[in-house]
N, CA, C and O atoms as CSV, one atom per row, in Angstrom:
chain,resi,resn,atom,element,x,y,z
A,1,MET,N,N,0.988,-1.096,0.245
A,1,MET,CA,C,0.204,0.239,0.060
A,1,MET,C,C,0.994,1.361,0.624
A,1,MET,O,O,1.664,1.418,1.655
A,2,ASN,N,N,0.646,2.638,-0.716
A,2,ASN,CA,C,1.617,3.879,-0.613
A,2,ASN,C,C,1.313,4.289,-0.034
A,2,ASN,O,O,0.113,4.029,0.040
A,3,ALA,N,N,1.629,5.019,0.725
A,3,ALA,CA,C,1.278,5.933,1.944
A,3,ALA,C,C,0.880,7.189,1.698
A,3,ALA,O,O,1.616,7.845,2.435
A,4,LYS,N,N,0.384,7.724,1.295
A,4,LYS,CA,C,-0.086,8.824,0.963
A,4,LYS,C,C,-0.850,9.917,1.991
A,4,LYS,O,O,-1.518,9.608,2.977
A,5,LYS,N,N,-0.486,11.706,1.348
A,5,LYS,CA,C,-1.120,11.866,2.183
A,5,LYS,C,C,-2.476,12.309,2.268
A,5,LYS,O,O,-3.304,11.955,1.429
A,6,ASP,N,N,-2.709,12.924,3.054
A,6,ASP,CA,C,-4.429,12.744,2.850
A,6,ASP,C,C,-4.937,14.911,2.720
A,6,ASP,O,O,-5.921,15.622,2.922
A,7,HIS,N,N,-3.771,15.034,2.354
A,7,HIS,CA,C,-4.247,16.373,1.383
A,7,HIS,C,C,-3.238,16.955,0.616
A,7,HIS,O,O,-2.085,16.809,1.020
A,8,ARG,N,N,-3.427,17.559,-0.366
A,8,ARG,CA,C,-2.816,18.032,-1.597
A,8,ARG,C,C,-1.935,19.519,-1.265
A,8,ARG,O,O,-2.318,20.650,-0.965
A,9,GLY,N,N,-0.826,19.023,-1.439
A,9,GLY,CA,C,0.194,19.959,-0.689
A,9,GLY,C,C,0.581,20.308,0.045
A,9,GLY,O,O,1.026,19.387,0.731
A,10,THR,N,N,0.823,21.610,0.638
A,10,THR,CA,C,1.272,22.293,1.969
A,10,THR,C,C,0.591,22.492,3.161
A,10,THR,O,O,0.410,23.649,2.783
A,11,LEU,N,N,0.043,22.464,4.238
A,11,LEU,CA,C,-1.759,22.880,5.020
A,11,LEU,C,C,-0.668,24.118,5.765
A,11,LEU,O,O,-1.566,24.795,6.265
A,12,THR,N,N,0.045,24.523,5.986
A,12,THR,CA,C,1.293,25.672,6.326
A,12,THR,C,C,0.745,26.683,5.963
A,12,THR,O,O,0.676,26.382,4.771
A,13,ASN,N,N,0.182,27.887,6.032
A,13,ASN,CA,C,-0.299,29.261,6.156
A,13,ASN,C,C,0.734,30.221,6.320
A,13,ASN,O,O,0.904,30.588,7.483
A,14,CYS,N,N,1.777,30.931,5.089
A,14,CYS,CA,C,3.307,31.517,5.157
A,14,CYS,C,C,3.090,32.475,5.943
A,14,CYS,O,O,4.073,32.969,6.496
A,15,PHE,N,N,1.145,33.269,6.352
A,15,PHE,CA,C,0.610,34.532,6.465
A,15,PHE,C,C,0.974,34.703,7.853
A,15,PHE,O,O,1.341,35.728,8.428
A,16,PHE,N,N,0.747,33.041,8.480
A,16,PHE,CA,C,0.663,33.120,10.165
A,16,PHE,C,C,2.082,33.566,10.321
A,16,PHE,O,O,2.226,34.489,11.123
A,17,CYS,N,N,3.246,33.086,9.689
A,17,CYS,CA,C,4.570,32.565,9.797
A,17,CYS,C,C,5.174,34.415,10.637
A,17,CYS,O,O,4.533,35.389,10.242
A,18,GLU,N,N,6.138,34.633,11.515
A,18,GLU,CA,C,7.570,35.351,11.467
A,18,GLU,C,C,7.982,35.380,10.771
A,18,GLU,O,O,8.687,36.388,10.787
A,19,HIS,N,N,8.128,34.679,9.627
A,19,HIS,CA,C,9.775,34.883,8.917
A,19,HIS,C,C,8.977,35.357,7.290
A,19,HIS,O,O,9.614,35.776,6.323
A,20,PHE,N,N,7.709,35.189,7.324
A,20,PHE,CA,C,6.816,35.602,5.728
A,20,PHE,C,C,7.418,37.215,5.742
A,20,PHE,O,O,7.587,37.999,6.676
A,21,PHE,N,N,7.564,37.289,4.848
A,21,PHE,CA,C,6.904,39.025,4.154
A,21,PHE,C,C,6.616,38.748,2.723
A,21,PHE,O,O,6.419,37.789,1.977
A,22,ILE,N,N,6.691,40.184,2.693
A,22,ILE,CA,C,5.996,40.891,1.546
A,22,ILE,C,C,7.420,41.441,0.757
A,22,ILE,O,O,8.256,41.806,1.583
A,23,THR,N,N,7.811,41.558,-0.483
A,23,THR,CA,C,8.640,41.818,-1.258
A,23,THR,C,C,9.144,42.867,-1.829
A,23,THR,O,O,10.278,43.345,-1.857
A,24,HIS,N,N,7.565,43.332,-2.543
A,24,HIS,CA,C,7.346,44.135,-3.179
A,24,HIS,C,C,7.451,44.027,-4.531
A,24,HIS,O,O,7.296,45.035,-5.220
A,25,GLU,N,N,7.757,42.666,-5.165
A,25,GLU,CA,C,8.454,42.839,-6.200
A,25,GLU,C,C,7.884,42.568,-7.048
A,25,GLU,O,O,6.855,42.489,-6.378
A,26,ALA,N,N,7.427,42.225,-8.397
A,26,ALA,CA,C,6.262,41.570,-8.929
A,26,ALA,C,C,6.378,40.486,-9.488
A,26,ALA,O,O,5.408,39.826,-9.861
A,27,ARG,N,N,8.269,39.939,-9.712
A,27,ARG,CA,C,8.396,38.655,-9.950
A,27,ARG,C,C,8.453,37.435,-9.055
A,27,ARG,O,O,8.479,36.231,-9.312
A,28,TYR,N,N,8.466,38.242,-7.726
A,28,TYR,CA,C,8.914,37.543,-6.740
A,28,TYR,C,C,8.299,38.075,-5.605
A,28,TYR,O,O,9.041,38.149,-4.626
A,29,PRO,N,N,7.180,38.457,-5.463
A,29,PRO,CA,C,6.033,38.946,-3.993
A,29,PRO,C,C,6.801,38.265,-2.966
A,29,PRO,O,O,7.668,38.903,-2.369
A,30,TYR,N,N,6.567,36.932,-2.663
A,30,TYR,CA,C,6.642,36.633,-1.538
A,30,TYR,C,C,8.019,36.064,-1.394
A,30,TYR,O,O,8.700,35.623,-2.319
A,31,GLY,N,N,8.321,36.117,-0.251
A,31,GLY,CA,C,9.794,36.251,0.249
A,31,GLY,C,C,10.082,35.236,2.151
A,31,GLY,O,O,9.319,35.550,3.065
A,32,CYS,N,N,11.000,34.335,2.364
A,32,CYS,CA,C,11.061,33.902,4.088
A,32,CYS,C,C,12.357,34.073,3.918
A,32,CYS,O,O,13.242,33.947,3.071
A,33,ARG,N,N,12.111,34.514,5.375
A,33,ARG,CA,C,13.875,34.972,6.100
A,33,ARG,C,C,14.254,33.946,6.293
A,33,ARG,O,O,15.043,33.533,5.443
A,34,ALA,N,N,13.872,32.855,7.640
A,34,ALA,CA,C,14.306,31.980,7.640
A,34,ALA,C,C,14.798,31.081,6.576
A,34,ALA,O,O,15.497,30.188,7.054
A,35,MET,N,N,14.698,31.033,5.598
A,35,MET,CA,C,14.984,29.910,4.150
A,35,MET,C,C,16.107,30.967,3.452
A,35,MET,O,O,17.105,30.482,2.919
A,36,GLY,N,N,15.888,32.532,3.481
A,36,GLY,CA,C,16.086,32.610,2.785
A,36,GLY,C,C,16.515,32.885,1.433
A,36,GLY,O,O,17.642,32.903,0.939
A,37,PHE,N,N,14.843,33.192,0.717
A,37,PHE,CA,C,14.538,33.258,-0.444
A,37,PHE,C,C,13.255,33.813,-0.600
A,37,PHE,O,O,12.536,33.559,0.366
A,38,LYS,N,N,12.652,34.566,-1.589
A,38,LYS,CA,C,12.112,35.143,-2.683
A,38,LYS,C,C,11.137,34.127,-3.608
A,38,LYS,O,O,11.806,33.266,-4.179
A,39,ALA,N,N,9.855,34.061,-3.840
A,39,ALA,CA,C,9.458,33.480,-4.699
A,39,ALA,C,C,8.503,33.782,-5.399
A,39,ALA,O,O,8.527,35.010,-5.331
A,40,PRO,N,N,7.293,33.394,-6.317
A,40,PRO,CA,C,6.390,34.407,-6.968
A,40,PRO,C,C,5.132,33.361,-5.599
A,40,PRO,O,O,4.059,33.525,-5.017
A,41,ARG,N,N,5.962,32.592,-5.692
A,41,ARG,CA,C,3.934,32.039,-4.305
A,41,ARG,C,C,4.651,32.040,-3.123
A,41,ARG,O,O,5.695,32.638,-2.864
A,42,MET,N,N,3.755,31.063,-2.201
A,42,MET,CA,C,4.157,31.148,-1.256
A,42,MET,C,C,5.029,30.207,-0.370
A,42,MET,O,O,4.577,29.062,-0.332
A,43,PRO,N,N,6.189,30.411,0.364
A,43,PRO,CA,C,7.518,30.132,0.492
A,43,PRO,C,C,7.116,28.325,1.017
A,43,PRO,O,O,7.978,27.446,0.994
A,44,ALA,N,N,5.991,28.137,1.356
A,44,ALA,CA,C,5.832,26.610,2.023
A,44,ALA,C,C,5.635,26.379,1.214
A,44,ALA,O,O,6.406,25.420,1.222
A,45,VAL,N,N,5.099,26.330,-0.003
A,45,VAL,CA,C,4.933,26.010,-1.284
A,45,VAL,C,C,5.679,25.065,-2.204
A,45,VAL,O,O,5.488,23.940,-2.666
A,46,ASP,N,N,6.958,26.350,-2.298
A,46,ASP,CA,C,8.052,25.265,-2.750
A,46,ASP,C,C,8.885,24.964,-1.881
A,46,ASP,O,O,10.059,25.175,-2.185
A,47,VAL,N,N,8.641,24.467,-0.728
A,47,VAL,CA,C,9.042,23.982,0.375
A,47,VAL,C,C,8.546,22.532,0.069
A,47,VAL,O,O,9.336,21.613,-0.145
A,48,TYR,N,N,7.084,22.373,0.060
A,48,TYR,CA,C,6.377,21.163,-0.513
A,48,TYR,C,C,6.870,20.233,-0.748
A,48,TYR,O,O,7.143,19.116,-0.307
A,49,TYR,N,N,7.037,21.342,-2.176
A,49,TYR,CA,C,6.688,20.653,-3.310
A,49,TYR,C,C,8.926,20.348,-3.588
A,49,TYR,O,O,9.454,19.510,-4.319
A,50,ALA,N,N,9.565,21.306,-2.762
A,50,ALA,CA,C,11.112,20.949,-2.812
A,50,ALA,C,C,10.841,19.094,-2.500
A,50,ALA,O,O,10.809,18.244,-3.389
A,51,SER,N,N,10.676,18.843,-1.027
A,51,SER,CA,C,10.973,18.061,0.444
A,51,SER,C,C,9.751,17.034,0.381
A,51,SER,O,O,9.852,15.924,0.903
A,52,GLY,N,N,8.547,17.463,-0.304
A,52,GLY,CA,C,7.655,16.537,0.216
A,52,GLY,C,C,7.115,16.257,1.431
A,52,GLY,O,O,6.464,15.286,1.817
A,53,THR,N,N,7.670,17.772,2.268
A,53,THR,CA,C,7.318,18.143,3.803
A,53,THR,C,C,6.804,19.143,4.050
A,53,THR,O,O,7.283,20.115,3.468
A,54,ASP,N,N,5.935,19.332,4.746
A,54,ASP,CA,C,5.517,20.565,5.215
A,54,ASP,C,C,6.777,21.534,5.827
A,54,ASP,O,O,7.800,20.929,6.148
A,55,CYS,N,N,6.756,22.625,5.956
A,55,CYS,CA,C,7.656,23.471,6.260
A,55,CYS,C,C,8.426,23.226,8.028
A,55,CYS,O,O,7.562,23.006,8.877
A,56,THR,N,N,9.374,23.243,8.376
A,56,THR,CA,C,9.591,22.576,9.781
A,56,THR,C,C,9.906,24.271,10.201
A,56,THR,O,O,9.641,24.402,11.396
A,57,LEU,N,N,10.237,25.186,9.778
A,57,LEU,CA,C,10.392,26.536,10.813
A,57,LEU,C,C,9.225,27.559,10.501
A,57,LEU,O,O,9.388,28.761,10.294
A,58,PHE,N,N,7.881,26.799,10.505
A,58,PHE,CA,C,7.175,27.902,10.602
A,58,PHE,C,C,7.209,27.854,12.261
A,58,PHE,O,O,7.277,26.891,13.026
A,59,VAL,N,N,7.117,29.620,12.568
A,59,VAL,CA,C,6.825,30.185,13.670
A,59,VAL,C,C,5.339,31.202,13.710
A,59,VAL,O,O,5.208,32.402,13.468
A,60,ARG,N,N,4.622,30.461,14.002
A,60,ARG,CA,C,3.442,31.735,14.252
A,60,ARG,C,C,3.804,32.796,15.069
A,60,ARG,O,O,4.436,33.061,16.091
A,61,LYS,N,N,3.277,33.186,14.373
A,61,LYS,CA,C,3.210,35.143,14.530
A,61,LYS,C,C,2.598,35.741,15.628
A,61,LYS,O,O,1.377,35.870,15.536
A,62,GLU,N,N,2.987,36.029,16.361
A,62,GLU,CA,C,1.894,36.794,17.516
A,62,GLU,C,C,1.348,37.855,16.852
A,62,GLU,O,O,1.927,38.693,16.161
A,63,VAL,N,N,-0.568,37.684,17.287
A,63,VAL,CA,C,-1.594,38.577,17.563
A,63,VAL,C,C,-0.969,39.802,17.865
A,63,VAL,O,O,-0.176,39.460,18.742
A,64,LYS,N,N,-0.780,41.347,17.647
A,64,LYS,CA,C,-1.214,42.189,17.808
A,64,LYS,C,C,-2.792,43.047,17.850
A,64,LYS,O,O,-3.655,43.368,17.033
A,65,GLU,N,N,-2.480,43.219,19.774
A,65,GLU,CA,C,-4.539,43.803,19.457
A,65,GLU,C,C,-4.120,45.078,18.922
A,65,GLU,O,O,-3.086,45.666,19.239
A,66,HIS,N,N,-4.801,45.385,18.268
A,66,HIS,CA,C,-5.095,47.261,18.222
A,66,HIS,C,C,-6.107,48.023,18.869
A,66,HIS,O,O,-7.314,47.825,18.726
A,67,HIS,N,N,-5.661,48.775,19.483
A,67,HIS,CA,C,-7.431,50.107,20.148
A,67,HIS,C,C,-7.491,51.064,19.244
A,67,HIS,O,O,-6.925,52.032,18.734
A,68,HIS,N,N,-8.259,50.498,19.261
A,68,HIS,CA,C,-8.963,51.985,18.539
A,68,HIS,C,C,-9.533,53.080,19.850
A,68,HIS,O,O,-10.576,53.091,20.504
A,69,ASP,N,N,-8.868,53.554,19.855
A,69,ASP,CA,C,-9.525,55.509,20.606
A,69,ASP,C,C,-10.096,55.726,20.260
A,69,ASP,O,O,-10.615,56.807,20.540
């Protein structure tokens, strides 16, 4: 029996990771500080396609509350 993942691609959402950043470059709009690269799609997707596993460097961002005075 083949060991298959029960999902297609990564479940890691870079938007919630403290290493993720927006580059503002048209060709490579997304970046990962931990891995040191920029990409045309979410970095976790490239990590998944290259390794077959979800990103192991994901660190959940702390949510900062915004106070409206």
